[in-house]
MARZA-115423 format. One record per residue: x, y, z of N, C-alpha, C, O in turn; residue number from 1. Coordinates in nm, 4 decimals, m for minus. Layout:
residues N
<node <X,Y,Z>,<X,Y,Z>,<X,Y,Z>,<X,Y,Z>,NUM>
...
//
This chain:
residues 98
<node <m0.2621,8.9534,8.0826>,<m0.3269,8.9876,7.9929>,<m0.4575,8.9752,7.9489>,<m0.5013,8.8606,7.9595>,1>
<node <m0.5488,9.0738,7.8935>,<m0.6447,9.0175,7.8769>,<m0.7110,9.0853,7.7332>,<m0.6413,9.1140,7.6359>,2>
<node <m0.8172,9.0993,7.7382>,<m0.8547,9.1688,7.5790>,<m0.9868,9.2564,7.6406>,<m1.0798,9.2207,7.7128>,3>
<node <m0.9530,9.3860,7.5797>,<m1.0394,9.4824,7.6116>,<m1.0870,9.5634,7.4469>,<m1.0132,9.5776,7.3494>,4>
<node <m1.2228,9.6032,7.4601>,<m1.2670,9.6182,7.3387>,<m1.2754,9.8022,7.3507>,<m1.2871,9.8543,7.4616>,5>
<node <m1.2695,9.8650,7.2554>,<m1.2885,10.0157,7.2433>,<m1.3343,10.0658,7.1157>,<m1.2876,10.0492,7.0031>,6>
<node <m1.4565,10.1441,7.1644>,<m1.5376,10.1728,7.0066>,<m1.4461,10.3059,6.8949>,<m1.3505,10.3720,6.9352>,7>
<node <m1.4805,10.3119,6.8164>,<m1.4404,10.3882,6.7542>,<m1.5597,10.4876,6.6683>,<m1.6048,10.4687,6.5553>,8>
<node <m1.5857,10.5783,6.7483>,<m1.6694,10.6915,6.7394>,<m1.7202,10.7260,6.6285>,<m1.8350,10.7068,6.5887>,9>
<node <m1.6050,10.7951,6.5605>,<m1.5814,10.8615,6.4302>,<m1.4840,10.8048,6.3291>,<m1.3952,10.7266,6.3632>,10>
<node <m1.5049,10.8527,6.1810>,<m1.3574,10.8472,6.1132>,<m1.2541,10.8323,6.1489>,<m1.1875,10.7311,6.1268>,11>
<node <m1.1980,10.9824,6.2459>,<m1.1159,10.9335,6.2428>,<m1.0812,10.9543,6.4106>,<m1.1387,11.0578,6.4444>,12>
<node <m1.0190,10.9028,6.5109>,<m0.9943,10.9221,6.6285>,<m0.9011,10.8926,6.6738>,<m0.8308,10.8142,6.6100>,13>
<node <m0.8433,10.9531,6.8397>,<m0.7744,10.9549,6.9434>,<m0.8496,10.8907,7.0195>,<m0.9556,10.9304,7.0678>,14>
<node <m0.7861,10.7634,7.0374>,<m0.7920,10.6788,7.1404>,<m0.6443,10.6867,7.2509>,<m0.5275,10.6768,7.2132>,15>
<node <m0.7112,10.7149,7.4482>,<m0.6812,10.7105,7.5024>,<m0.6746,10.5173,7.5838>,<m0.7784,10.4692,7.6292>,16>
<node <m0.5359,10.4340,7.5866>,<m0.5611,10.3146,7.5703>,<m0.4370,10.2446,7.6981>,<m0.3758,10.3286,7.7641>,17>
<node <m0.4191,10.1528,7.7143>,<m0.2655,10.0994,7.7706>,<m0.1741,10.1012,7.7398>,<m0.1473,9.9905,7.6931>,18>
<node <m0.0604,10.1933,7.7317>,<0.0831,10.1736,7.6411>,<0.1067,10.0374,7.6164>,<0.0908,9.9457,7.6970>,19>
<node <0.1421,10.0303,7.5110>,<0.1667,9.8722,7.4581>,<0.0135,9.7656,7.4297>,<0.0144,9.6445,7.4076>,20>
<node <m0.0495,9.8125,7.4347>,<m0.1809,9.7580,7.3685>,<m0.1518,9.7237,7.2182>,<m0.1161,9.7970,7.1260>,21>
<node <m0.1784,9.5890,7.2226>,<m0.1878,9.5239,7.0475>,<m0.2737,9.5017,7.0063>,<m0.3255,9.4026,7.0578>,22>
<node <m0.3607,9.5718,6.8822>,<m0.4269,9.5436,6.8214>,<m0.4958,9.4494,6.7588>,<m0.4691,9.4513,6.6387>,23>
<node <m0.5910,9.3485,6.7943>,<m0.6098,9.2452,6.6959>,<m0.7105,9.2577,6.5864>,<m0.7300,9.1834,6.4902>,24>
<node <m0.7488,9.3288,6.6094>,<m0.9079,9.3425,6.5219>,<m0.9687,9.4405,6.5225>,<m0.9742,9.4929,6.6338>,25>
<node <m1.0441,9.5161,6.4063>,<m1.1713,9.5626,6.4144>,<m1.2584,9.5346,6.3899>,<m1.2528,9.4542,6.2968>,26>
<node <m1.3892,9.5623,6.4334>,<m1.5305,9.4649,6.3492>,<m1.6416,9.5770,6.3611>,<m1.6197,9.6893,6.4065>,27>
<node <m1.7515,9.5364,6.3192>,<m1.8665,9.6126,6.3671>,<m1.9108,9.4840,6.4431>,<m1.8800,9.3661,6.4260>,28>
<node <m2.0136,9.5604,6.5547>,<m2.0575,9.4901,6.6506>,<m2.1755,9.5900,6.6452>,<m2.1621,9.7122,6.6522>,29>
<node <m2.2768,9.5328,6.6338>,<m2.4726,9.6284,6.7072>,<m2.4502,9.7538,6.6327>,<m2.5018,9.8506,6.6887>,30>
<node <m2.3769,9.7850,6.5025>,<m2.3461,9.8963,6.4373>,<m2.2888,9.9839,6.5154>,<m2.3360,10.0976,6.5165>,31>
<node <m2.2148,9.9636,6.5694>,<m2.0691,10.0044,6.5973>,<m1.9702,9.9687,6.5841>,<m1.9572,9.8528,6.6233>,32>
<node <m1.8369,10.0367,6.5237>,<m1.7430,10.0143,6.4767>,<m1.5885,10.0140,6.6224>,<m1.5401,10.1120,6.6789>,33>
<node <m1.5502,9.8554,6.6410>,<m1.4569,9.8363,6.7516>,<m1.3378,9.8011,6.7571>,<m1.3093,9.7181,6.6707>,34>
<node <m1.2565,9.8301,6.8231>,<m1.0936,9.7978,6.8167>,<m1.1244,9.6556,6.9472>,<m1.1749,9.6786,7.0571>,35>
<node <m1.0789,9.5108,6.8989>,<m1.0446,9.4571,7.0037>,<m0.8658,9.4819,7.0471>,<m0.7809,9.4669,6.9593>,36>
<node <m0.8274,9.5193,7.1863>,<m0.6903,9.5087,7.2136>,<m0.6327,9.3917,7.3024>,<m0.7080,9.3535,7.3921>,37>
<node <m0.5545,9.3517,7.2950>,<m0.5213,9.2843,7.3595>,<m0.4072,9.3505,7.4261>,<m0.3161,9.3788,7.3482>,38>
<node <m0.3870,9.3846,7.5573>,<m0.3780,9.4746,7.7186>,<m0.3021,9.3729,7.7998>,<m0.3252,9.2530,7.8155>,39>
<node <m0.1971,9.4563,7.8518>,<m0.2295,9.4053,7.9861>,<m0.3145,9.5264,8.0861>,<m0.3424,9.6462,8.0822>,40>
<node <m0.3280,9.4407,8.1500>,<m0.5087,9.5234,8.2586>,<m0.4128,9.6223,8.4254>,<m0.4493,9.7181,8.4935>,41>
<node <m0.3355,9.5684,8.4281>,<m0.2365,9.6264,8.4943>,<m0.1455,9.7491,8.4263>,<m0.0826,9.8221,8.5030>,42>
<node <m0.1407,9.7649,8.3252>,<m0.0365,9.9158,8.2770>,<m0.1364,10.0535,8.2998>,<m0.2219,10.0955,8.2218>,43>
<node <m0.1014,10.1027,8.4169>,<m0.1878,10.2698,8.4158>,<m0.1164,10.3670,8.3282>,<m0.1781,10.4575,8.2721>,44>
<node <0.0000,10.3519,8.3165>,<0.0445,10.4518,8.2106>,<m0.0391,10.4255,8.0374>,<m0.0381,10.3140,7.9853>,45>
<node <m0.0897,10.5185,7.9856>,<m0.1834,10.5103,7.8636>,<m0.0860,10.6021,7.7655>,<0.0174,10.6667,7.7831>,46>
<node <m0.1545,10.5802,7.6770>,<m0.0729,10.6158,7.5005>,<m0.1884,10.6477,7.4779>,<m0.2904,10.5837,7.5037>,47>
<node <m0.1733,10.7891,7.4087>,<m0.3090,10.8353,7.2499>,<m0.2438,10.7738,7.1031>,<m0.1428,10.8132,7.0449>,48>
<node <m0.3291,10.6733,7.0677>,<m0.3137,10.6463,6.9435>,<m0.4171,10.6978,6.8604>,<m0.5258,10.7233,6.9125>,49>
<node <m0.3905,10.7259,6.6802>,<m0.4614,10.7346,6.6151>,<m0.5268,10.7080,6.5304>,<m0.4765,10.7287,6.4199>,50>
<node <m0.6260,10.6675,6.5317>,<m0.6997,10.6118,6.4248>,<m0.8211,10.6488,6.2978>,<m0.9318,10.7016,6.3085>,51>
<node <m0.7665,10.6102,6.2082>,<m0.8183,10.6572,6.0580>,<m0.9208,10.5519,5.9747>,<m0.8723,10.4544,5.9172>,52>
<node <m1.0371,10.5731,5.9728>,<m1.1534,10.5105,5.8761>,<m1.1819,10.5525,5.6952>,<m1.2621,10.6371,5.6555>,53>
<node <m1.0984,10.4732,5.6151>,<m1.1188,10.5156,5.4861>,<m1.2249,10.4146,5.3790>,<m1.2467,10.2935,5.3786>,54>
<node <m1.2759,10.5272,5.2929>,<m1.4121,10.4263,5.2518>,<m1.3307,10.3539,5.1041>,<m1.2187,10.3837,5.0625>,55>
<node <m1.4100,10.2702,5.0555>,<m1.3395,10.2182,4.9228>,<m1.3255,10.3187,4.8434>,<m1.4400,10.3537,4.8146>,56>
<node <m1.2456,10.3899,4.7879>,<m1.2499,10.5205,4.6682>,<m1.2654,10.6436,4.7188>,<m1.3258,10.7395,4.6710>,57>
<node <m1.2077,10.6337,4.8167>,<m1.2245,10.7583,4.8481>,<m1.0541,10.8007,4.8894>,<m0.9766,10.7066,4.9065>,58>
<node <m1.0070,10.9302,4.9025>,<m0.9210,10.9495,4.9091>,<m0.8165,10.8990,5.0404>,<m0.8796,10.8912,5.1459>,59>
<node <m0.7260,10.8772,5.0483>,<m0.6184,10.8346,5.2362>,<m0.6350,10.9756,5.2462>,<m0.6699,11.0415,5.1483>,60>
<node <m0.6110,11.0302,5.3651>,<m0.6264,11.1666,5.4334>,<m0.4493,11.2045,5.4819>,<m0.4073,11.3193,5.4964>,61>
<node <m0.3542,11.0596,5.5034>,<m0.2252,11.0831,5.5207>,<m0.1446,11.0040,5.4552>,<m0.1696,10.8932,5.4075>,62>
<node <m0.0315,11.0733,5.4538>,<0.0882,11.0014,5.3824>,<0.1201,10.8139,5.3916>,<0.1399,10.7626,5.5017>,63>
<node <0.1206,10.7448,5.2863>,<0.0904,10.5738,5.3331>,<0.1994,10.5662,5.4589>,<0.1629,10.5220,5.5679>,64>
<node <0.3418,10.6143,5.4353>,<0.4235,10.5485,5.5025>,<0.4175,10.5746,5.6425>,<0.5017,10.5303,5.7206>,65>
<node <0.3129,10.6509,5.6796>,<0.2876,10.6907,5.8453>,<0.1362,10.6043,5.9406>,<0.0961,10.6110,6.0568>,66>
<node <0.0721,10.4978,5.7669>,<m0.0229,10.4181,5.8241>,<0.0602,10.2899,5.8705>,<0.1752,10.2539,5.8457>,67>
<node <m0.0624,10.2244,5.9625>,<0.0220,10.0688,5.9564>,<m0.1980,9.9901,5.9530>,<m0.2992,10.0267,6.0128>,68>
<node <m0.1686,9.8716,5.8447>,<m0.2967,9.8903,5.8414>,<m0.3655,9.7846,5.9535>,<m0.2977,9.6936,6.0011>,69>
<node <m0.5080,9.8053,5.9913>,<m0.5507,9.7207,6.0940>,<m0.6228,9.6243,6.0968>,<m0.6150,9.5312,6.1769>,70>
<node <m0.7349,9.6432,5.9700>,<m0.8767,9.5763,5.9524>,<m0.8972,9.6129,5.8569>,<m0.8468,9.7219,5.8299>,71>
<node <m0.9963,9.5328,5.7330>,<m1.1247,9.6097,5.6578>,<m1.2270,9.5192,5.6862>,<m1.2342,9.3963,5.6854>,72>
<node <m1.3317,9.6422,5.7207>,<m1.4774,9.6102,5.7628>,<m1.5557,9.6303,5.6886>,<m1.5503,9.7300,5.6165>,73>
<node <m1.6706,9.5268,5.6814>,<m1.7511,9.5517,5.6118>,<m1.8788,9.6222,5.6942>,<m1.8852,9.5964,5.8144>,74>
<node <m1.9704,9.7008,5.6422>,<m2.1014,9.7858,5.7288>,<m2.2116,9.6875,5.7008>,<m2.1854,9.6024,5.6158>,75>
<node <m2.3445,9.6836,5.7639>,<m2.4405,9.6081,5.7104>,<m2.4893,9.6399,5.5992>,<m2.5405,9.5560,5.5251>,76>
<node <m2.4796,9.7871,5.5657>,<m2.5148,9.8673,5.4688>,<m2.4393,9.9007,5.3404>,<m2.4482,10.0009,5.2694>,77>
<node <m2.3632,9.7927,5.3282>,<m2.2719,9.7717,5.2272>,<m2.1691,9.8184,5.2451>,<m2.0837,9.7303,5.2347>,78>
<node <m2.1088,9.9539,5.2771>,<m1.9995,10.0272,5.2909>,<m1.8838,9.9789,5.3750>,<m1.8962,9.9523,5.4945>,79>
<node <m1.7607,9.9679,5.3017>,<m1.6492,9.8840,5.3134>,<m1.5472,10.0244,5.3675>,<m1.5777,10.1380,5.3314>,80>
<node <m1.4762,10.0094,5.4196>,<m1.3895,10.1127,5.5523>,<m1.2421,10.0304,5.5742>,<m1.2530,9.9372,5.6539>,81>
<node <m1.1538,10.0426,5.5368>,<m1.0251,10.0114,5.5380>,<m0.9688,10.1005,5.7252>,<m0.9887,10.2209,5.7413>,82>
<node <m0.9216,10.0371,5.8076>,<m0.8713,10.0767,5.9321>,<m0.7033,10.0916,5.9039>,<m0.6297,10.0010,5.8648>,83>
<node <m0.6673,10.2217,5.9327>,<m0.5444,10.2247,5.9653>,<m0.5213,10.2736,6.1037>,<m0.6244,10.3173,6.1547>,84>
<node <m0.3883,10.2802,6.1985>,<m0.3414,10.3390,6.2939>,<m0.2485,10.4409,6.1849>,<m0.1874,10.3956,6.0881>,85>
<node <m0.2534,10.6172,6.2313>,<m0.1446,10.6736,6.2284>,<m0.0261,10.6753,6.2837>,<m0.0440,10.6301,6.3968>,86>
<node <0.0638,10.6962,6.2728>,<0.1839,10.7761,6.3024>,<0.2785,10.8601,6.3060>,<0.3581,10.8219,6.2202>,87>
<node <0.3276,10.9765,6.3673>,<0.4004,11.0849,6.3319>,<0.3207,11.1842,6.3212>,<0.3414,11.2621,6.2282>,88>
<node <0.2336,11.2035,6.3921>,<0.1618,11.3521,6.3951>,<0.2249,11.3795,6.5728>,<0.2832,11.3235,6.6657>,89>
<node <0.1522,11.5266,6.5242>,<0.1409,11.5510,6.7196>,<0.0440,11.5217,6.7592>,<m0.0616,11.5176,6.6962>,90>
<node <0.0654,11.4900,6.8962>,<m0.0456,11.4654,6.9947>,<m0.1821,11.5648,6.9643>,<m0.1984,11.6577,6.8852>,91>
<node <m0.2557,11.5121,7.0467>,<m0.3775,11.5917,7.0211>,<m0.3726,11.6774,7.1260>,<m0.3005,11.6309,7.2143>,92>
<node <m0.4390,11.8291,7.1660>,<m0.4855,11.8921,7.2982>,<m0.5278,11.8836,7.3787>,<m0.6241,11.9599,7.3856>,93>
<node <m0.5070,11.8009,7.4994>,<m0.6052,11.7291,7.5964>,<m0.7248,11.6952,7.5602>,<m0.8300,11.7330,7.6118>,94>
<node <m0.7047,11.5905,7.4298>,<m0.8586,11.5286,7.3693>,<m0.8424,11.4058,7.4352>,<m0.7257,11.3712,7.4535>,95>
<node <m0.9475,11.3185,7.4823>,<m0.9194,11.1754,7.4354>,<m0.9675,11.1406,7.3265>,<m0.9081,11.0529,7.2636>,96>
<node <m1.0729,11.1914,7.2800>,<m1.1238,11.1560,7.1326>,<m1.1473,11.2829,7.0350>,<m1.1838,11.3975,7.0612>,97>
<node <m1.1137,11.2215,6.9147>,<m1.1655,11.3593,6.8350>,<m1.2994,11.3227,6.7466>,<m1.3547,11.4098,6.6794>,98>
//
């Protein structure tokens, strides 16, 4: 098992990560938002995982029963983002990241 990080490049994104990866945290690093995941580096099967960041005071774009809270992140410019994993939606069409 190892801990790897993945960048969340947009407010909403799909990431292809090793199957069974466990999300540990989501934080800012050098002005970018990253996930840290505990995973089996020998796992060759990937799965698409869907994530969304919602700013304080903004509408949540998905039903709450499809969201798993990951973390709340404060950026250097005083913005606060609440990061969720989204479940139960259709897979993206051949996209690694949106």
